[in-house]
C-alpha positions in Angstrom: 5.7 71.0 -2.2 4.1 71.2 1.3 2.0 68.0 0.8 5.0 66.1 -0.7 7.3 67.0 2.2 4.5 66.3 4.7 4.1 62.8 3.3 7.8 62.2 3.7 7.8 63.6 7.2 4.9 61.4 8.3 6.4 58.2 7.0 10.2 58.6 7.2 10.2 57.0 10.6 9.6 53.7 8.9 13.4 53.5 8.3 13.7 52.8 12.0 12.2 49.3 11.5 15.6 47.8 12.0 15.3 48.5 15.7 11.6 47.4 16.0 10.6 44.0 17.5 8.7 41.7 17.3 6.7 43.1 14.3 8.7 45.5 12.1 6.4 44.9 9.1 3.2 46.3 10.6 5.3 49.2 11.9 6.3 50.1 8.4 2.7 49.8 7.2 1.5 52.1 9.9 4.1 54.7 8.9 3.1 54.4 5.2 -0.6 54.8 6.1 0.3 58.0 8.0 1.5 59.5 4.7 -1.6 58.4 2.7 -3.4 61.6 3.7 -0.9 63.9 2.1 -0.2 61.6 -0.9 -3.9 61.6 -1.6 -3.9 65.4 -1.6 -1.0 65.3 -4.1 -3.0 63.0 -6.4 -6.0 65.2 -6.1 -4.1 68.3 -7.0 -2.1 67.0 -9.9 -4.2 64.0 -11.2 -5.3 65.9 -14.3 -2.6 68.5 -14.6 0.9 67.0 -14.1 1.5 63.3 -14.3 5.0 63.6 -12.8 3.5 64.2 -9.3 1.3 61.1 -9.8 4.3 59.0 -10.7 6.2 60.4 -7.7 3.4 59.3 -5.4 3.4 55.8 -6.9 7.2 55.5 -6.7 7.3 56.8 -3.1 4.6 54.4 -1.8 6.3 51.5 -3.6 9.3 52.1 -1.4 7.3 51.1 1.7 5.4 48.3 0.0 8.7 46.8 -1.2 10.2 47.3 2.2 7.3 45.4 3.8 7.8 42.5 1.4 11.5 42.4 2.2 10.8 42.4 6.0 8.2 39.7 5.6 10.6 37.4 3.8 13.8 37.9 5.7 13.0 39.6 9.1 9.4 38.8 10.0 9.9 39.1 13.8 12.8 41.5 13.8 16.4 41.9 12.5 18.4 38.6 12.4 22.1 38.3 11.8 24.2 35.5 10.4 26.2 34.2 13.3 28.4 31.9 11.2 31.4 33.8 9.8 33.9 32.0 7.5 37.4 33.2 6.9 37.2 32.8 3.1 34.4 32.4 0.6 33.7 28.8 -0.5 34.8 28.2 -4.1 31.8 27.8 -6.4 32.2 25.0 -8.8 30.2 24.9 -12.0 27.3 22.5 -11.8 24.5 21.7 -14.1 21.9 23.1 -11.7 23.9 26.3 -11.2 23.4 26.1 -7.4 26.4 26.5 -5.0 26.9 24.2 -2.0 26.6 25.7 1.4 29.8 26.0 3.4 30.6 23.1 5.8 29.7 23.5 9.4 32.4 24.9 11.7 34.3 22.3 13.8 33.1 21.7 17.4 34.5 24.2 19.9 37.4 23.0 21.9 38.3 23.7 25.5 38.8 27.4 26.2 42.5 28.4 26.4 43.9 29.2 29.8 44.0 32.9 30.5 46.6 32.6 33.3 49.8 32.7 31.3 52.0 33.2 34.3 50.7 30.3 36.4 50.3 27.8 33.7 51.9 24.4 34.3 54.7 23.0 32.1 53.8 20.2 29.8 55.7 17.7 32.0 53.6 18.6 35.0 50.4 18.3 33.0 51.3 14.8 31.7 52.1 13.7 35.3 48.7 14.9 36.6 47.0 13.2 33.7 48.8 9.9 34.5 47.8 10.1 38.1 44.2 10.7 37.2 44.1 7.6 35.0 45.8 5.5 37.7 42.9 6.5 40.1 40.3 5.7 37.5 41.8 2.3 36.8 41.4 1.2 40.4 38.0 -0.2 39.7 36.0 -1.1 42.8 38.9 0.0 45.0 38.2 3.6 44.2 35.2 3.8 46.6 37.3 2.8 49.6 38.4 6.4 50.1 34.8 7.7 50.4 33.4 8.6 53.9 30.3 6.9 55.1 27.3 9.1 55.9 25.0 7.9 58.6 21.2 8.3 58.7 21.4 11.1 61.3 23.6 13.1 59.0 21.1 12.9 56.0 18.7 15.9 55.7 16.0 13.8 54.1 16.0 11.5 57.2 16.7 14.1 59.8 14.3 17.1 59.6 16.3 19.0 62.2 19.1 19.5 59.6 16.8 21.1 57.0 16.7 24.4 58.7 20.6 24.5 58.9 21.1 24.3 55.2 22.6 27.3 53.5 19.9 29.6 52.0 19.4 29.5 48.3 20.6 32.6 46.6 18.0 34.4 44.6 18.9 34.9 41.0 20.5 38.2 40.4 18.8 40.7 38.2 20.1 40.8 34.7 21.6 43.9 33.2 18.6 43.9 30.8 16.2 44.8 33.7 18.2 47.8 34.6 18.4 49.0 31.0 14.7 48.6 30.6 14.0 51.4 33.1 12.6 54.4 31.4 15.2 57.1 30.9 14.2 60.6 32.0 12.4 62.5 29.3 14.5 65.1 27.5 13.1 68.5 27.8 13.2 71.0 24.9 12.9 74.8 25.1 9.5 76.2 23.9 9.5 77.6 20.5 7.4 80.2 18.7 8.9 81.5 15.5 8.4 81.9 11.7 10.6 79.7 9.7 10.2 80.7 6.1 6.5 80.3 5.5 6.0 78.0 8.5 5.0 79.1 12.0 6.5 76.7 14.5 4.8 76.5 17.9 6.5 73.7 19.9 7.0 72.4 23.4 4.8 75.0 25.2 3.3 73.9 28.5 0.8 75.8 30.7 0.8 78.9 28.6 -2.5 80.7 28.0 -1.6 83.8 26.0 0.2 82.6 22.8 -0.8 84.8 19.9 0.2 84.8 16.2 -0.9 88.1 14.7 1.3 88.8 11.7 0.1 86.3 9.2 0.0 85.9 5.5 -2.1 83.7 3.1 0.8 81.4 2.1 1.9 80.7 5.7 1.2 77.5 7.6 1.2 76.8 11.3 2.7 73.7 12.8 1.8 73.1 16.5 3.8 70.2 18.1 3.8 68.8 21.6 2.1 71.6 23.4 0.3 70.8 26.7 -2.2 72.8 28.7 -1.8 75.7 26.3 -4.0 78.1 24.3 -3.1 79.7 21.0 -4.8 82.3 18.9 -4.0 82.8 15.2 -5.2 86.0 13.7 -5.7 86.8 10.1 -5.9 84.3 7.2 -3.4 81.5 6.6 -3.1 78.5 4.4 -3.3 75.5 6.9 -2.8 74.5 10.5 -1.4 71.2 11.8 -1.8 70.0 15.4 0.6 67.1 16.2 1.1 65.3 19.5 -0.6 67.9 21.7 -2.6 67.5 24.9 -5.2 69.8 26.3 -4.7 72.4 23.6 -7.0 75.2 22.9 -6.8 76.8 19.4 -8.7 79.8 18.1 -8.2 81.1 14.6 -9.9 83.4 12.1 -9.7 81.9 8.6 -7.9 79.0 7.0 -8.1 78.5 3.2 -6.8 74.9 3.2 -7.2 72.4 6.0 -6.9 72.2 9.8 -5.5 68.8 10.8 -5.3 67.2 14.2 -2.9 64.1 14.6 -2.0 61.9 17.5 -3.4 64.3 20.1 -5.7 64.3 23.1 -8.3 66.7 24.5 -8.1 69.4 21.8 -10.6 72.2 21.5 -10.8 74.2 18.3 -12.9 77.4 17.7 -13.4 78.8 14.2 -14.1 82.5 14.1 -14.2 82.9 10.4 -14.2 80.1 7.7 -12.4 76.8 7.1 -13.3 74.3 4.4 -11.9 71.1 5.9 -11.0 69.8 9.4 -9.2 66.4 9.6 -9.0 64.4 12.9 -6.7 61.4 12.9 -5.6 59.2 15.8 -7.0 61.6 18.4 -9.0 61.0 21.6 -11.2 63.9 22.6 -11.7 66.7 20.1 -14.3 69.5 20.3 -14.8 71.8 17.3 -16.7 75.0 17.6 -17.9 76.2 14.2 -19.0 79.7 13.3 -22.0 80.7 11.2 -19.8 81.1 8.1 -18.1 77.7 8.6 -21.2 75.5 8.9 -20.5 73.9 5.5 -17.1 72.7 6.8 -16.2 69.0 6.1 -15.1 66.9 9.0 -12.9 64.0 8.1 -12.0 61.6 10.9 -10.1 58.3 11.3 -9.0 56.2 14.3 -10.4 58.8 16.7 -12.8 58.9 19.6 -14.8 61.4 21.7 -15.3 63.8 18.8 -18.0 66.5 19.1 -19.0 69.3 16.7 -20.7 72.4 18.1 -22.7 74.6 15.8 -24.2 78.0 16.7 -27.8 77.9 17.9 -29.9 80.7 19.3 -26.8 82.6 20.6 -25.3 79.5 22.0 -23.8 76.2 20.7 -25.6 72.9 20.1 -23.4 69.8 20.4 -23.4 66.9 17.9 -21.3 63.8 18.5 -19.3 62.4 15.6 -20.0 58.6 15.1 -17.2 56.3 16.1 -18.9 53.0 15.3 -20.1 51.9 11.8 -22.2 49.1 10.4 -21.3 47.5 7.1 -23.6 45.2 5.1 -23.8 43.7 1.7 -26.7 45.0 -0.5 -26.3 42.4 -3.2 -23.7 44.2 -5.3 -21.4 46.2 -2.9 -20.6 46.9 0.7 -22.7 49.6 2.3 -21.3 51.3 5.4 -23.3 53.7 7.6 -22.9 55.0 11.1 -24.3 52.6 13.8 -27.2 53.9 15.8 -25.9 55.5 19.0 -27.3 54.0 22.1 -29.1 56.5 24.3 
């Protein structure tokens, strides 16, 4: 079930769409596409032998397609919440149309209650203050007699000398959101090199140049995750190798019977000593593959990657061939034809 579990592992992050803004739908699609490589391998392995695996792939991919449709309909730009909460459900009366009426809007908000329960005034004092206020308002034109006259020399728009004496305008204070937006320090993890069942886990190594895996078996796989400035040698014959989120990694291996896959990495160098049937490069910038004489027939599958070069043996040295990154698609009258674009010298 390696391919099945790998498909789930690559796409399960789509469940975090609820915290993604402003486009959770494309985020789910991207995670579903990440699982396509492994689901295609499941279809390839069981298409003509066991239809249950084919049905599983269809059902699993339908989860993400249905989730995308739900997000597109209800949460296109991110999660939205109903801000109107009613104390009780509105009673639905039977109608010919079968539709229920929406609840009435809430009443307009009133003045906020006083929080100072110790210094609040008695009702008699409040009524006296209110009566005095209305008496002042009922004065009519007499109400302006208490205002102080301001002469021209006291007006800032007529006396430029007063403009420099005005109180400085306070700059707006920074919101709490700006402080929370600061990047938190990256959490560090201890380096790991261990065999977990049939899986070699090589994780979080940095600036290490002597990692070696020597006790290998045919059914084992190697998973290399977030290693930087590190070299690793794998001796013997294993099933497959996965390089995920690594930078400036050097990998040397003898034989792989399945696939070597590079995902979300940068500046990776791979050297094949023996034989490997397939190398997959996905979402990677900078990947150099050194093939051996016995691995010349290796298939290179690439997607969303750049700066890829394949080096083959030639007169005791290596000859470098770049992998095309640009393609040209045209209509030949019945179908689309895609071919690598000519590389500019």
